[in-house]
Phi, psi and omega in degrees: 000134179281132177283148187274346188240327193283150172292167178300147183294338182279355181278081182291335177298320177298315180300312182294319178294323178297315179296316179296322179296323181287337170298317181291325176297322182283331184307306182296331178293326176278336184279319192299311182298323180288324181283338191302316179305322178283321180299315184293331174292322178297321185266348181067046182236161181288162185299325183291348181291349172303324178299326178296319179299312181297324182291314181289329178298327184285342180303311179295320181297316182291319180296314184290337180300329181289344187239002184302314180301315180293323179294320177297318181296320184279318188260330191091154184298315185296315180294318179303317183286328175295318177296317181299315180296324178295317177297320179296320179297318179297316178295323179297326177299325177300321177295317185298319186259000188302122175277345180200176182297334185301322181286323175301318178290327181294318182275355182304310180300326178294316178295322178296318178296319179298313179296322179295321178293317179294310184294307182294319181297312183286322177298317179295314183299316186276326181299326183276001176273348185070036180241077183297331179294317178294323179295318176295320177297320179304310181284336172296320179287330169301316178298325176300317178298314181292330179285322179288328184309309179299325179292320178298313181294317180300316178298318180295318180295317179296333178278348175136336183200150177282343189295320179301333177299319180284333174295320175298319179297319177301315180298318180294321177298319179295320177299316179298319180299316180294316182294321178291324177295319177294322178297321179299323180285329189256001183221150177295146179287149175299156176296154186283145175307135175088356178289138186291140174288138183229154176275176181294341179269002179092357179275148179291133178279151176290134178252117182294131178232095182301336184263013187301324184261007182282154173286160178300321181298319180293319179299314179298319180296318180296314180297319180293315178298323177299317178296322179295317179300314179295320180300311183287320181302308184290329173301320178291311183299312184287319180300314179297315183290320184282327184265353183301313183298313178299321180296313183290325180280311187278331183259320183257352172079022177286156176286168181299317182292319180294318179294324177296319177293324178295320177297322175300324179297318179297305182290327179294320177296319178299318181292311184299320181292320179296317178294321177299322178292338180274349186282318184299142178297325176254108185299150173294134181304136181306323182300320180289320180297314182293309183295315180295317181297319180293322180296315180293326180297325177297315180296319182294317180292328175296322178295319179296319179293318181301318176055057180292330176197163180298318181299320181287330175296313177300318177298321178299320177294321179296314178298319179298316178300316179295321182293321183282342193310309188273354189292310184298307179298327178293321177296319178296312182297329182281343185300312177298328179290329180282315192237002181089157186292322184299312178291325183296330181303326180258329182295323183298318179297320177293324177297318177296322176296317177297322177298317179297319179295319179293318181300319181275315185296313181289325175296321178294320178299317177296324176299319177297319179296321179297317179298323184277337181239262178196175179296342180297342182289345183301316182303301179297329181296314182286333174295317178299318179297320180297319179293316178300323179297316178299316181295316181294319180292325177298317178296319179296317182296329179288321180282324184218080177300148179294125182074027182295151178263171181299134171210169182283148182246000000 
């Protein structure tokens, strides 16, 4: 069956550009938490204001999630990504020159929209190709970006300022914009969302719809639970990653360099595991990746809360990164299996939007809790998120098992 959205499988330039773009998507996520202790000193603001940055960034991501499918249909994937990278570069300049937090907050929605276009566009395009290895690699390369981010910021801070790290990010965004524009000129555009799959004889191929016999109420419940799972998952991943440096420095007393290396450990473990999941010729079933990762994440967050020693807390973050690694790409890959390709074409973009909202909203909430209490609240907060994630996914799996067959709803 021909996929309606994806570029031809032989277009290796698309694959390579997609992987490189996701490194750039991951970089700011790994940079911000590590840069924040120095940034807040520059701006003279409290530690909890990191949550405000994450919150305003998500405005653009959530808004654009509603239109990603239409934008791909109207512009094509390559043009959409060239525009997104250009917007990201413009927003990054705001960080470089910001005299205060107000400018960082002003450009936040633009950066969020850029990330939403890149994230939603590529996840949708690749998920519908039935290529789980590429999807894992895609998120593995996102992990490379998040793992490199703390090192880039740490090097910049040791050299005197956090700002050159964002200047490098601007340059990479501009390179990505040019490469996607050139790709648009030199390669055929992907087929439009919603175009019917056809056989070689021109007849429409049958499209499997696991939800064909479900009631409307069940479909709505499944879609809603899916959004909740993505919301809570990314809230856990981003909260742990963004607040780890502040937690290790402000609560456990590590130096800037030691905390930066510890943050690299979290994102590095996430990256290594995602790439590892992409290596086997026969991918690990999404159900096992999701269930196993969530179970281990509960144990890892419990270890962080327990805090038996600084070394074990850092180890807990590393284990958490490895446990979370495969969940997001597995959830994306499972969406067409749960609800069918037609619904998945639009649901995936909404899932990415819900993920962006969870990553920023829940991180911001934890920031408010930190301001009202102390950094020690991070441990119990992420443990609660891990438990909620298991509960939400259990409910989703009961209503819509991965690869479920037709049944009455």
